[in-house]
N, C-alpha and C positions, 0 to 999 in steps of 0.2 A: 504495499498500498503507499503510495507514494507522500511528503508530507502535507502538499493539498487537502488531499483525500482525509489523512489524519485529523487535521486541520479542520476539516470543514466537520468530518465525523463529530469532535469537539464538542466544536459552537453548538452545534443541530440539538445534541444529548447536553448540555448546559443549560442550552434556549429550553428545553423541554424540561427540564429540572427547574428551573428559576421560577416558568408556569404554574407548576406543579410541583411543590417540591417533596408532598407525598407519595410522589414515582420515586423518588429518593433513593429510601429507604426500604430495604432487603432484606431479606434473609439468607443469608452466606450456603452454599451447600457444602454438605460435610465432605471430610476425609475420613474415610473409614480404614483403620489399620486394622489387619491380620497378622497374627502371628503365625506364620512359617511352618518352620522349625530351629530350634537353636536359639536362638536371638535374631534370625532375618523375620523381617515384617511387611506385607505389602499393605501398601493403602492406594486405595480407589479413590475416583471421583467420581461424577455422575455422569461426567460425557466420556467411560470408558479412557480416562487415566491414571497411570500405574506408575507407583515408585518401591522400586523392591530395594528397602535397608538392610542394614547390617552394620557390626560395630566391631574396631579391629581385634586379632585375635588376641591381646593383654587384657581387652574386658570381655574376654568369653564367646566373642565373634569368630567369626572367620573372616572377615575383612572384603567379604563379598561383592559388596554395593556402598551407598555412600551413609555415611552415621545420617543420623538427624541432626544435631549440631551442625554438621554441614551445609543441608539443606534449609534450614535456619538462616544463614549467614548468605544462601544462594538465592532465597527470597526475598530479600532481605536488597541483598544486590541486583536483582532480578527488578522489584518492584522500584529499587532510581532509577536505574537506567529506562526501564518504562517511562516513568515521570518525566524525567529529563529529557528522552524524547519526544514525549507527547505537547510536552510545554515547548519545546524549541518548535514544535508543527504547528503552534496553535501562534507562534509568535513572527510564525515564517524563515525561522534560523534555520538553514541545512547547515546538518554536522557531519564534521565531514570526518572523526570519529570521537567514540565514546567510550568508555572499557571503565566497571565501577568495578572495585574489591572491596570485600569487610573480611577484617582480620579479628581476631581476640584474643582470651588468655581464659583458662579453665584450671582449676587446683580438682583433680580427678577424687581428692579425699572427699569434698562435699557430694559424687556424685554414688558413689561408695559408701557414704555412711559412715566414715572411719571419723570422725569428727564435729559435733553439732556444733561447732562457730564457725565450718566453712559451709559457705554457700555453695551447693551444686549449679548455679546459674554463671554464666559466660558473665563476663565481665573485660572490662576495657575495650570496648567494640569500636572500632575503628573502620572507616568508610573512604578510602580514596579514588574520584574522581579523577579521570585525563580526559577531556574534552576540547576538541579544536573545531573551529571553523571556518570561514573565508568570507563570511559576511554580518559574524556579530564581532563586537568587541571582548576584550578580557571579562569586564568590569559586564557584561550584559549575560556571556556565558553563565560567570559564577551567578549573577539573582538567579537564572535559570534554573541552578544545580539547585541553588539553597531555599526557591520557590519547590521544587519539585521534593525536597526532601521535610519540608515542613504540610505537603500534604499525600506522604506517601501512607498508604493506608499500612501497611506492615513497618516502614520506620514506627510510626506514630504509635502501634499497639505496642510495639516492643520498648519503646521508652516513654509511652504513660504511665506507666504502672497499675493498669488495670486490672482489676481482682479477674478469676476467671473462675465458672461453679465447677465442680465435679459429681457428675452422677452415675453411682454404683450397681450395678444390676446384678449382682450373682444369683449365677443359672442354678438351677437343682441338678444337684449329684444322681446323677443316671443308676453311677452303681449301687445307691440305697436300697 
């Protein structure tokens, strides 16, 4: 899809949601993860999407797929890149290059439950954006990146400290 058609599509959607704000509120489709074997899980989406995850051998897995923490960073990086490209298209800025990387730190004692004072959360997340355009100043490109970061659903969710609810449905024991 060209930058013009991306901008036009986003402008039309923005006009619709401005006229009918209630149409902008949607329930997101579930990502459903099922244990396959060992620590390998398959996560499926509503349109046939499939991601198979695993963890490295030192954590008890086989390393046959990306680990969930990497997928979180991938989601953050790809959401930011999508937002940057979308904003540039709406402003008529043609990007020559765009690369977004996300890296952080982890103290695996938290994930293993070895020390109650150590969080399992990733810390020190750093997003690095490399961006280039022949028709925008460095200031405009920085404004595009900042705008996209402020409007990233994944980024805002991870940074907002939103609580989430866990509902548990214990299935009956078939052997009883």
